[in-house]
VOZA-644255 format. One record per residue (C-alpha): z, x, y; chain. Coordinates in pm, whole numbers, m for minus. Layout:
BEGIN
        Z        X        Y   cadena
        Z        X        Y        A
...
# end
This chain:
BEGIN
        Z        X        Y   cadena
     4233     4798      898        A
     4504     4916      665        A
     4462     5162      381        A
     4668     5169       64        A
     4939     5424        2        A
     4930     5467     m375        A
     4631     5686     m464        A
     4450     5688     m797        A
     4235     5966     m939        A
     3967     6135     m732        A
     3606     6116     m851        A
     3285     6304     m779        A
     3060     6086     m991        A
     2828     5939     m726        A
     2505     5850     m902        A
     2306     5685     m623        A
     2322     5575     m257        A
     2120     5268     m170        A
     2151     5125      182        A
     2521     5052      246        A
     2605     5080     m124        A
     2733     5371     m331        A
     2701     5364     m713        A
     2954     5562     m919        A
     2984     5631    m1293        A
     3271     5729    m1524        A
     3556     5563    m1340        A
     3872     5405    m1480        A
     4115     5131    m1373        A
     3913     5026    m1069        A
     3961     4670     m943        A
     3731     4444     m743        A
     3823     4456     m374        A
     4006     4791     m391        A
     3997     5003      m76        A
     3803     5327     m118        A
     3855     5653       69        A
     3537     5860       81        A
     3527     6228      181        A
     3212     6431      242        A
     3186     6801      149        A
     3238     6874      521        A
     3572     6691      515        A
     3464     6380      706        A
     3643     6068      585        A
     3492     5721      557        A
     3606     5397      403        A
     3470     5130      176        A
     3552     4853      m66        A
     3478     4796     m434        A
     3207     4531     m447        A
     3146     4525     m821        A
     3299     4691    m1123        A
     3182     4712    m1482        A
     3235     4933    m1785        A
     2970     5183    m1678        A
     2926     5150    m1300        A
     3129     5080     m989        A
     2951     4965     m672        A
     3122     5056     m345        A
     3036     4890      m14        A
     3065     5161      253        A
     3186     5043      594        A
     3048     5336      793        A
     2704     5496      765        A
     2607     5634      423        A
     2404     5920      571        A
     2533     6254      443        A
     2689     6107      128        A
     2571     6239     m209        A
     2675     6373     m548        A
     2930     6613     m396        A
     3112     6331     m222        A
     3476     6276     m327        A
     3590     5918     m381        A
     3948     5791     m412        A
     4026     5435     m517        A
     4343     5308     m355        A
     4579     5055     m506        A
     4533     4760     m270        A
     4266     4546     m114        A
     4155     4541      249        A
     4430     4429      484        A
     4455     4339      851        A
     4764     4460     1040        A
     4888     4153     1228        A
     5128     4104     1516        A
     5156     3878     1818        A
     5089     4190     2026        A
     4722     4167     1923        A
     4683     3907     2200        A
     4511     4076     2490        A
     4347     4343     2274        A
     3985     4428     2196        A
     3911     4563     1848        A
     3604     4680     1660        A
     3469     4496     1357        A
     3714     4680     1129        A
     4018     4574     1332        A
     4070     4905     1515        A
     4148     4904     1892        A
     3861     5006     2120        A
     4013     4908     2455        A
     4203     5230     2526        A
     4535     5050     2491        A
     4847     5165     2306        A
     4868     5190     1931        A
     4926     4855     1762        A
     5248     4838     1562        A
     5200     4559     1305        A
     5470     4317     1198        A
     5299     4291      860        A
     4970     4353      682        A
     4772     4068      526        A
     4480     4059      285        A
     4165     3957      469        A
     4062     3733      179        A
     4316     3473      288        A
     4436     3176       91        A
     4252     2846       62        A
     4429     2551      220        A
     4539     2303      m44        A
     4336     1984       26        A
     4647     1776      m47        A
     4834     1962      230        A
     4562     1924      492        A
     4632     1698      788        A
     4351     1492      941        A
     4238     1655     1268        A
     4303     1411     1552        A
     4406     1598     1869        A
     4147     1635     2144        A
     4053     1989     2255        A
     3909     1999     2606        A
     3634     2258     2640        A
     3554     2165     2999        A
     3189     2104     2901        A
     3089     1739     2948        A
     2818     1730     2681        A
     3081     1834     2426        A
     3395     1661     2555        A
     3226     1334     2643        A
     2967     1303     2367        A
     3057     1535     2076        A
     3429     1590     2109        A
     3595     1893     1950        A
     3914     1804     1761        A
     4200     2040     1676        A
     4159     2166     1320        A
     3786     2089     1312        A
     3498     2325     1239        A
     3214     2242     1480        A
     2925     2493     1488        A
     2676     2552     1767        A
     2312     2572     1652        A
     2114     2782     1899        A
     1786     2970     1906        A
     1675     3319     2012        A
     1701     3369     2387        A
     1917     3065     2452        A
     2259     3092     2623        A
     2488     3058     2320        A
     2684     3367     2424        A
     2747     3219     2768        A
     2862     2892     2610        A
     3091     3082     2372        A
     3252     3265     2663        A
     3287     2945     2863        A
     3461     2770     2575        A
     3688     3073     2525        A
     3786     3063     2894        A
     3832     2690     2932        A
     3946     2543     2598        A
     4291     2382     2587        A
     4487     2113     2410        A
     4541     1858     2687        A
     4886     1718     2771        A
     5063     1929     2509        A
     5308     2203     2598        A
     5208     2428     2312        A
     5079     2784     2280        A
     4699     2808     2264        A
     4514     3124     2164        A
     4152     3229     2111        A
     4027     3467     1842        A
     3673     3578     1925        A
     3453     3764     1675        A
     3113     3900     1779        A
     2896     4011     1486        A
     2578     4216     1515        A
     2581     4198     1894        A
     2409     4453     2117        A
     2602     4710     2320        A
     2500     4521     2634        A
     2641     4197     2494        A
     2960     4374     2390        A
     3008     4507     2742        A
     2942     4159     2883        A
     3198     4002     2650        A
     3464     4260     2738        A
     3395     4231     3111        A
     3408     3850     3105        A
     3732     3836     2906        A
     3898     4085     3140        A
     3774     3952     3474        A
     3848     3587     3399        A
     4194     3650     3256        A
     4097     3493     2923        A
     4186     3816     2744        A
     4559     3752     2795        A
     4556     3476     2532        A
     4275     3621     2317        A
     4212     3868     2036        A
     3855     4002     2049        A
     3667     4161     1757        A
     3331     4324     1838        A
     3089     4440     1568        A
     2788     4614     1723        A
     2431     4575     1597        A
     2403     4939     1493        A
     2729     4924     1296        A
     2680     4915      917        A
     2601     4581      754        A
     2908     4613      533        A
     3137     4608      838        A
     2977     4282      952        A
     3092     4118      629        A
     3451     4215      705        A
     3464     4115     1075        A
     3500     3734     1045        A
     3763     3776      775        A
     3961     4012      998        A
     3942     3754     1276        A
     4046     3463     1055        A
     4336     3657      903        A
     4461     3721     1257        A
     4414     3353     1342        A
     4609     3243     1035        A
     4899     3466     1130        A
     4910     3334     1488        A
     4874     2973     1372        A
     5105     2955     1076        A
     5360     3226     1159        A
     5371     3196     1540        A
     5299     2819     1562        A
     4998     2859     1791        A
     4690     2642     1817        A
     4409     2892     1762        A
     4043     2847     1847        A
     3821     3086     1647        A
     3474     3155     1786        A
     3235     3336     1548        A
     2903     3459     1687        A
     2646     3518     1546        A
     2669     3385     1190        A
     2296     3451     1146        A
     2364     3824     1181        A
     2642     3788      925        A
     2411     3614      676        A
     2139     3873      730        A
     2392     4140      632        A
     2469     3941      317        A
     2098     3944      239        A
     2069     4317      306        A
     2354     4399       71        A
     2223     4160     m196        A
     1882     4329     m177        A
     2043     4671     m217        A
     2216     4541     m531        A
     1875     4414     m653        A
     2006     4061     m697        A
     1764     3777     m764        A
     1702     3626     m419        A
     1743     3258     m332        A
     1585     3066      m45        A
     1408     3299      200        A
     1562     3601       32        A
     1924     3504       94        A
     2163     3536     m204        A
     2228     3225     m407        A
     2603     3252     m341        A
     2561     3229       39        A
     2684     2868       41        A
     3006     2971     m135        A
     3047     3270       93        A
     3007     3061      409        A
     3244     2798      272        A
     3510     3066      221        A
     3487     3138      595        A
     3452     2786      735        A
     3718     2629      516        A
     3984     2856      668        A
     4000     2609      957        A
     4240     2318      960        A
     4594     2191      996        A
     4860     2212      724        A
     5123     1947      675        A
     5458     2071      800        A
     5306     2353     1008        A
     5310     2343     1388        A
     5001     2559     1439        A
     4635     2496     1362        A
     4298     2671     1340        A
     3985     2525     1497        A
     3649     2694     1442        A
     3336     2708     1656        A
     3085     2919     1459        A
     2764     2998     1648        A
     2432     3073     1482        A
     2078     3131     1603        A
     1817     2933     1411        A
     1518     3147     1310        A
     1215     2996     1484        A
     1441     2710     1609        A
     1418     2576     1252        A
     1720     2357     1176        A
     1610     2339      810        A
     1650     2717      772        A
     1905     2801      498        A
     2176     2921      740        A
     2202     2607      959        A
     2122     2388      658        A
     2411     2521      449        A
     2641     2536      751        A
     2576     2168      818        A
     2689     2076      467        A
     3022     2256      507        A
     3119     2179      867        A
     3201     1853     1046        A
     2896     1818     1267        A
     2701     2049     1497        A
     2622     2110     1865        A
     2246     2168     1895        A
     2088     2355     2185        A
     1744     2241     2301        A
     1462     2477     2397        A
     1299     2228     2638        A
     1622     2173     2833        A
     1671     2550     2849        A
     1317     2606     2978        A
     1385     2350     3250        A
     1685     2547     3367        A
     1951     2305     3242        A
     2277     2470     3137        A
     2424     2418     2887        A
     2103     2298     2715        A
     2287     2073     2469        A
     2077     1807     2297        A
     2333     1527     2267        A
     2094     1316     2057        A
     2069     1583     1786        A
     2434     1685     1809        A
     2718     1524     1619        A
     3095     1554     1587        A
     3199     1370     1274        A
     3567     1377     1372        A
     3517     1261     1731        A
     3654      912     1672        A
     3980     1066     1547        A
     4032     1263     1868        A
     3955     1013     2145        A
     4115      692     2269        A
     4416      569     2463        A
     4668      838     2374        A
     4420     1127     2361        A
     4143     1094     2619        A
     4110      738     2757        A
     4070      389     2615        A
     3711      348     2737        A
     3586      677     2595        A
     3439      550     2269        A
     3247      256     2421        A
     3133      472     2710        A
     2994      736     2475        A
     2805      472     2273        A
     2650      326     2588        A
     2547      662     2726        A
     2394      759     2393        A
     2195      434     2364        A
     2058      442     2719        A
     1976      811     2712        A
     1796      774     2377        A
     1594      486     2520        A
     1512      692     2828        A
     1388      984     2616        A
     1165      744     2418        A
     1025      602     2743        A
      955      954     2867        A
      737     1010     2562        A
      566      675     2616        A
      487      761     2978        A
      291     1064     2861        A
       58      824     2682        A
       33      513     2905        A
      151      644     3241        A
      457      548     3446        A
      282      251     3612        A
      288       66     3279        A
      670       53     3278        A
      867     m255     3381        A
     1129     m232     3652        A
     1413     m223     3397        A
     1233       48     3195        A
     1190      252     3511        A
     1564      235     3575        A
     1639      358     3224        A
     1386      641     3263        A
     1548      744     3591        A
     1888      726     3426        A
     1778      970     3154        A
     1659     1218     3418        A
     1984     1196     3614        A
     2188     1215     3294        A
     2034     1555     3216        A
     2052     1679     3576        A
     2410     1568     3647        A
     2595     1518     3317        A
     2446     1777     3080        A
     2383     2024     3361        A
     2687     2213     3484        A
     2752     2569     3587        A
     2879     2840     3356        A
     3206     2850     3549        A
     3236     2475     3608        A
     3538     2341     3421        A
     3538     1960     3407        A
     3846     1775     3290        A
     3794     1482     3055        A
     3874     1257     3351        A
     3592     1421     3551        A
     3353     1371     3259        A
     3438     1004     3209        A
     3414      929     3583        A
     3075     1100     3599        A
     2966      884     3304        A
     3056      564     3489        A
     2882      690     3805        A
     2560      737     3607        A
     2586      398     3437        A
     2604      248     3785        A
     2228      316     3800        A
     2176       41     3539        A
     2232     m335     3569        A
     2579     m440     3457        A
     2440     m704     3221        A
     2242     m439     3030        A
     2556     m246     2931        A
     2608     m439     2612        A
     2801     m172     2419        A
     3103     m192     2649        A
     3368     m462     2639        A
     3341     m702     2940        A
     3701     m632     3043        A
     3635     m258     3042        A
     3319     m316     3248        A
     3513     m518     3504        A
     3766     m238     3535        A
     3535       62     3569        A
     3177      m44     3654        A
     3048       m3     4008        A
     2680      m45     4078        A
     2523      258     4241        A
     2393      176     4587        A
     2012      219     4607        A
     1897      502     4829        A
     1755      393     5164        A
     1396      490     5234        A
     1364      735     5521        A
     1179      624     5831        A
# end
């Protein structure tokens, strides 16, 4: 993270320290967003950012710990806002939440420094996302397709494998049939030391690090740093996308930790709380992050976002997933029951949605039968789930033969289609073929969401298993 060169006056007017915030009096010519250099009486230097300025008081958000800071602390306000040093050489590097290398590698020599605030994409200049991104995960690629330039969050819950899914997507994601550079920017926020070590080990051992830039903010790092981390990551992504013409996938985990830091800082400022104590501006703040995804007319590169958040108490109506759902183009929802049954990834395809899926599938992108196939799978699986609930009331003997087939289909759909290993990378062709194999369990005449010509081309009835003697 860059610091400004032109230095203003030095102050020792600290009035109060509250959580990650420092309150100063009697300052002049201080601007919102200015970088702050803080020095303790012992000579230790820390950094911060101006969060609020008024005639009488300036509030500084301190990035490091505030322990040891007091009235004798010296504060310098620098002449520029927070910047991220960017260069293509960041690929293959692991940084902390402030953008500083932590991988033991050489010093990074930036090509330029960019404000982490970024610039909003002009809606008139946005291009409609329509290129398929293959994640290698069937429940996403086949049923809730990710499209280049889209923002598609994953809604998880405590203890579920969202980190494993994030790493799998980072390893496997690619724009199919296009000879273009693809990069991943990964930002972990509020993660444990154990998770950080796991992320670093996975990126290195699988070779994914070569095309990735990794930012890791640890749980015991200050809350103020957590606010900066996703903006550092997105500034890096914008440079790679719009200066180096790369297609960049940005994975942000965990946005719940980010929002909790927003709440902590808002409480320290004694702001009037909104829903469940979160600040009323949280929607705007999240939008400033999510809306940095997209494609720009005339630009070769693009930014696709997969934010990940854990729902408190698995409550999808909680303010964080609720507001996220308003801003993004769908969601991938993880299911606790599937997880408890050992199914990975535990994606609930019935609750999940990709609003841009229809733009990214079809003849020239995935395959001509993809859309109809997805609709048929969705309808039969939904019916099977409803029958499963009915069986709990009336028993399986009350089902007709056709209902029994649909019930069996739903079981096999979860065990074969949704279920796949953490290191199993399925092409879209693999996923579509597996879909047809499963539909072979059902009578051809019942597949009424697929064009008859398409059925004749792809459908093969599954041979019934012979009873053992």
